[in-house]
N, C-alpha and C positions, 0 to 999 in steps of 0.2 A: 448475402447482401452486397450490392454493388456500391463501391465507395467513390470511384474516380471517373475520369473521362473514358470514353470508349476505347481509346488507344491502349489503356492499361490491359485490355484483354488481348494483347498481341499474341501471335502464335508462339513467340519466344519470350515469355515474361522475364522481367528483371530478376536475377538470382540474388537472394539475400541470405546470408548466413547469420544466425542469431546465436551468440555465445554466452553461456551462463556458467561461470566457474564457481558458483555458489555451493552451498553445503549439501544440496538435495538433488536427486535425480529429477529429470523431467521426462514424462509427466509423473506426478506423485500426488497422493492425497495428503501427505504430510510435508509441508514445505514452508518456506518463508515468503514474505510478500514479493520478493524479487521473482521467484519462480512462478508465483501466481500471476504476476503481470504477463509474463511470457506465455503461460498456459492459456490465458484469456484472450490476449491480443492476436497471437499467431494464427489460430484457426480462423478467426474472422478475416484476417488479411490474406489467407491462402488462395482465395479466388482471384486475386489481383497480382500476386507475386509468387515466384518459385522459391519457397523457403525451406531451409533445413536448419534444425536446431542441434547445437552441440553442447553437451553438459558433462557433468562428472558421473563416474560409475558409483553405484551404491554398494552396500554390503552384499546384496544378492541381486538377482534379476538379470535380464539379458543386456547385452551391450547395444542392442537396437530396440527401438520402441516407436510407436506412432502417437502423434498428438493430432487427433483428427486425421486429416489426410497428409500431415506433415511428418516426414521421417525425423527421428531423433537419434543421434549417435552419442554414446556415452564412453568417455575416455578416462583413464586414471588421472587423479588429481596430483597435487604437489609438483615436483620438478619435471615430471613426465607430461604435465598438462600442455604446455606451450608446444613442444615438438609434436605431440600427438595431434593437436588441433591444426598445426601447420600442414601435416601430412594430408589430413582430410581436405583442407581448404585448397591446397595446391592441386589436389586431384580433381576437385569439383570446379574450381575457379569461379567463385561468386563475383558478381559485380559490386556488391556492397556487403560489409560486415558490421553488425551491430553488437558491440560488446557491452554486457550489463555489469555495471558497478565496479569494474576493475580497470582503472585508468592506465596502470602500468602495462597490463596485458594488451590493452587497445593500442598503446604506443608501440609496443614491440611488434605487434602484428602489422601495423602500418609501415614500420621500418623494413619488415621482411616481405611485405606485399604492397609495394608502392603503387601498383597498377589498380588496386581495388580502393574503393571509397570506404574508409573505416570510421565508424561513429562510436561514440560512448554514450550509453544510456545510464545516467547517474540517478540513483534513488535516494541518496543521502550524502551528508558530508563525511561519513566515516572514512572512506578510502581516499579522500583528498586532504586529510589531516597530515601534519608533519611526520608523525611516526610511521605512516604508510607511504607518504608521497611528499618528500621534502620540497619546500618552496624554492630552494636554490636551483632545482632543475625541473620541478613539476610543471611550471607554466610553459616552458619550452616543449615538454612532452605533450601537453594538451594542445599546443598550437600546431603540432604536426597533424592532428586529426582533421577529418573533413567536416566534422560537426559534433556538437554535444547536445544531447536531448535530456532535459531535466523535467521533473514532475510538478514543479511549482515555480512561480516568480520569486518566491523566497529563496529557493535553491539557486536560481539564476543569479540573484544579487549576491549570495554568499560566495559563489564561485568567483565573481568579479572582485569581491573584497579580498578573497584569499590570494588571487592572482591578478594584480592590477594591470599587468601587461598582457592579459589574455586577449588574443585576437581570433581564436577559434570561434566559429559561428555557433550561437546558442539558440536553442528552441525549447519552448515550454509545451509539454504535452501532458495535460492533467490525466490522472488515472480514472478508473471507473468502477462499476459494479454490475453484476448480473441481476437484473430485476426479477428474472424468473426464479431465482434461488430464494426469494423472500416472500413471505405472506404478510403483507402490511397490516399493522394495527388499523383500527377504525373501519374495517370491512367486516361484514357478517362472518365470513370464513375465518378471518384473522382473529376476531374476538372469540369465536367459538373454540378455536384451537387454544387460544390463550387461557380461557377459563378452564378447559379440560386439563391442561398442563399444570396450571397453578394448583388445581385441586389435587392432582396426582402427587405433587411435591408437598402438599400441606401449606401452601403459601397464599391461599385465596384472599386472606385479609391483609396481605402485605403490600407495601409500596416499594417497588424494586428499582434500585439504582444499579446499573450494569457497567462493569469495566471489563473490556476484552483486550488482551494484548500481552506482551511480554512483561514479566515482573522484574523490572530493572529500575534503578533510581531515576533515570532520565524520563521515564513514563509517569512519574509522580503518583504512584499508587498510595504512598504513605500519606499524601494530602487528603485522600478520601477517608482513610481511617481516622486521621486527626479531626475530620469534620463531624464524625458521628456524634460526639456529645452535644453539639449544637443542633444537629438534625433531630435527634430523638426527643428533644424537649418539645418540639412542635409536631413531630411525626413519630410517635413511639413505636409504630409498626414498621418502620423503615427497615429494609433488608438490602445489604450491599452484596451483590454477587461479583466475585472476582474470578474471571475465566482466563486461564493461561498459566504459563510457567516461565522460569528464567530462560529456558531454551526452547526452541521450536521442537515440538514432538518428543520432549524428554521430561521425565518427572524429577530429575536431579535438582536438588535445592541448593541455593546459595545462602550466604549469611544474610543478605537483604531479604530473601523470602522468609527465612526463619524469623527475622525481626518483624516482618509484616504479620506473620501468624501469632507472634507473641503479643503484638499490639491488639490484634483482633480478639485475643483471648480475654481481654478486659471488657469486651462487649458481647457476652454470650448470647447466641441466638440472633445476632444482628449482622453477622458476616459469614458468608459461605465461600470457601475456596473450591473451585472446580478445575479439573485438569484441562490441558490443551485439547481443543476440539477441532478436528480437521474441517476444512471447508468442503462443501457448503453446509454440513450439519450444524455449524456454529449459528446459522440463521435461526435455529430453534430458541437460542438464548435471547436473541434480539426480540423475538416475539413476546417474551415474558416481561420485558423491561418497560418501566414508566419513563425512565430517563437513562440515557447513555452518557457516562462521564469520561472525558478525555483530558486529564490534567497534565498533559505532556510538557516537557521543557522546551527551551528555545530552539532546539535543533530538529524538531519534528518537521520534516520536509513536506509531507503530505498527510499521511494518516488514513489508510483505507477504512479504518473503523468508523470514521466520520460519515463517509458515503454509504457504508453498509447500514449504519443506524438510520440514515435518512431513507434508504430503500425500504427499511422495515417500518417506516412511518413513526419513528421515535425521535423526539427532540434531543438535542445534544447540548451538554454543558461542557465547554472546552476552554482551554487557555488561549488567550489572544497571543499566540506565539507561532513562529515558523510559518509554514504554509497553511495552517488551519483557517485563518480568516479568509482565504481564497475559496474555501469550501463551505464553512458554516457562516451563514449570514446572521449577524447579531440582531436579535429581536424578530427574526423571520423563521429560520429553521432551528434556532437554538439560542443560547446565551453564551457570550464570551466573557471571560474573567481575566483580569490582569495578573501575570505571573508573580509580580511582587506583592500582590494582595490576596493570595489564595486563601489565607487563613480566615478572612472575612467574606470575600466575594464568592468563594466556592460554595460554602454552606448556604449563603443567602440565595444564590441562583438556583441551587438544587431545591430549596424549600419553596421558592416561587413557583417552580413547575410542579412539584409534588402536591402543592396546595390547590392547584387548579386543573381539573380535567379538561375544561374548555381550552385553556392555553396549551396544554399538552397536545390535544387533538389538532388545534389550529397550526401549531408549529410542526407537528409530525406530518400533516398533509402538505404543508408548504415545502418541507424538506423533500418529500416524495416527488413533488412537481419539479423541484430544482434538479434532482437526480435524473428524472426522465428527460429533461431538456438539455442537460450539460454533462452529466457524469456517468454515462453508460460506457461499457467497454467498446461498444460500436463506435462511439465518438473517438475514443483513444486510438482504436485500430485505423479508423479513417484518416486521422492525422498522420499516423505512422506510415501508412501506405504512401501518402503524398510525399513525406520526407524521404522515403527510400526510393521513390520512383525517379527515373532519369529526367522526365520532363519537368520535375520540380526544380527550376533553374536556380543557379547560385545566388542571384540577386534577391531571391525571396527569403533567404536565411538572414533575417534582419532583426534578431533578438526580439521576436514577437511571437505570440501564439498564432498558430494556423487555425482558422475557424472553418467550420463546415459550410 
């Protein structure tokens, strides 16, 4: 797919290094949302930029891999990460470096490679909190960078609040979804697959609420379990599917997970815990759902689960928190509930959708249309190409989203 102007196809395309010091190798079938963003965006941008990806080594596997046509180099983590990355970058000499989610690393690379443009792609507030990134010097470190890319206007505002003296240029680039990975509800194929799967699981008579994500307090899974008594009064066949774990790709349980399972034990037959499912196989669970619930806390910067549910044609019930209102349009693609009134509004909104197939269909199809027009990885990649390209002049980095 061609994203930009014809000059982007120059004989010597702009060289961009993408750095991911996260926990998982790239490419990988079992990774966090940070690695997934890279794995989805980079191949789409490769026709316009000369890209190399640098990430961490895993427990096994080669130190070299390919992400489509893009080479990926894997280096040891920990204290060896920065010097290893520097050796690679100094040998290749990229024009731009895009560091994902590690502001300290981005700052150190800029100090050591002042001739390159160094950007930070920030996915959440986790690594700009005081314990990771003290405000006494964090703002100055960010201001050294050539730009900061965030995934929501919420995260943009949070950065400005955390660092009032921030002068680094900020850009919002919403994330996306691969429509080809999903078989939407409300199509003959989608409904046939759904019926067959429900019958195989013995859930044909059930109305299914789906939660997909990490099992940590910030994601609010306990609110869904607390809603069950109110739900089953009106929907006795309701079934809550909880897909995921406390850690990406691990079955290890925390005290919070054990508490969730203890709560679920008081509602026999109405809660099912299912293990982490790698992408894109997770799309099968969306196909079963009547409603997707996203009861996240205030710090949810974007939430890929929202656009994935919409791609599957399933309405969303989510908290009016973080960047979620930028994705889920209240009353159109789903229902938003106030974080301080979850006890009442969450079960009421779920029951409103569970009680009306017409409303579920209407909102599901609306969500699918919104994803097609605004939240595809092609859209994310097109904006990223423009941000990384030399002709995207300095005066266009003006704290606003770049539109296609």
